[in-house]
C-alpha positions in Angstrom: 3.6 -21.2 -39.8 3.8 -18.2 -42.1 4.7 -14.6 -40.4 1.5 -13.3 -41.2 -0.1 -15.7 -39.4 2.0 -14.5 -36.1 0.1 -12.1 -34.3 2.0 -10.3 -31.2 0.0 -10.1 -28.0 -0.8 -6.7 -26.9 0.2 -6.6 -23.3 -2.5 -4.3 -21.7 -2.0 -1.4 -19.4 -3.3 -1.7 -15.8 -6.4 0.8 -15.7 -6.5 2.9 -13.0 -9.5 4.4 -11.7 -10.3 8.1 -12.6 -8.8 10.4 -9.6 -9.7 13.9 -9.0 -6.1 14.5 -8.8 -2.8 13.4 -10.8 -0.6 11.3 -9.0 2.5 12.7 -7.2 5.8 11.9 -8.9 8.3 9.8 -7.1 10.9 11.5 -5.7 14.2 10.3 -3.7 14.5 10.4 -0.5 16.9 13.1 0.9 20.6 11.9 1.6 22.5 11.8 5.0 19.8 11.2 7.4 20.1 8.7 10.2 19.2 4.8 8.8 16.4 4.8 11.6 15.0 7.7 9.8 14.3 5.9 6.5 12.8 2.6 8.3 10.6 5.1 10.1 9.4 6.6 6.9 9.1 3.5 5.0 7.1 2.1 8.0 4.8 5.0 7.9 4.1 4.7 4.4 3.2 1.0 4.7 1.0 1.5 7.2 -0.6 4.1 5.8 -1.2 2.2 2.8 -2.8 -0.5 4.8 -4.9 1.7 6.6 -6.5 2.6 3.5 -6.9 -0.9 2.3 -8.6 -1.3 5.5 -11.1 1.6 5.5 -12.0 0.6 1.9 -12.6 -2.9 2.8 -15.0 -2.2 5.4 -13.0 -2.1 8.7 -14.1 1.3 10.0 -12.9 0.7 14.0 -9.3 0.1 15.4 -10.4 -2.7 17.4 -11.7 -4.4 14.1 -8.2 -4.2 13.1 -6.3 -7.3 14.8 -2.9 -7.7 13.7 -4.3 -11.1 11.9 -7.0 -8.9 9.9 -4.0 -6.4 8.9 -1.9 -9.2 8.2 -4.4 -10.5 5.8 -4.9 -7.0 4.3 -1.3 -6.9 3.5 -1.2 -10.5 1.7 -4.4 -9.3 -0.4 -2.8 -5.8 -1.5 0.6 -7.6 -2.1 2.4 -5.9 0.6 4.9 -7.8 2.6 3.8 -9.2 6.2 3.8 -6.0 8.5 5.6 -6.0 11.7 3.8 -5.7 15.2 5.0 -2.0 15.2 3.4 -1.3 12.0 0.3 -3.0 13.0 -0.3 -0.3 15.9 0.9 2.1 13.7 -2.1 1.4 11.2 -4.8 1.1 14.2 -3.5 4.8 15.3 -4.1 6.0 11.5 -7.3 4.4 11.8 -8.0 6.3 15.1 -7.3 9.3 13.8 -9.0 9.0 10.8 -12.5 10.1 11.9 
């Protein structure tokens, strides 16, 4: 096949929705904290992502967000399944989102 006939596929970049603000730059976490601090920090971030995804999908009340619902949403979003503690945090965030 001639080289002119070969076409390179262009890889399309994912299209981000227009946000009224610029995305935040990721920064390294502070060093020297106890391991438990990092575990809780990452758990809070995961719970926040899941709470936002649930609210966007129409689950507005904490009593609608059973553990199975939260874990299904994690699978849909592409996050590892959350623990029972993280599911509890998701419901707590939803409770205070009103």
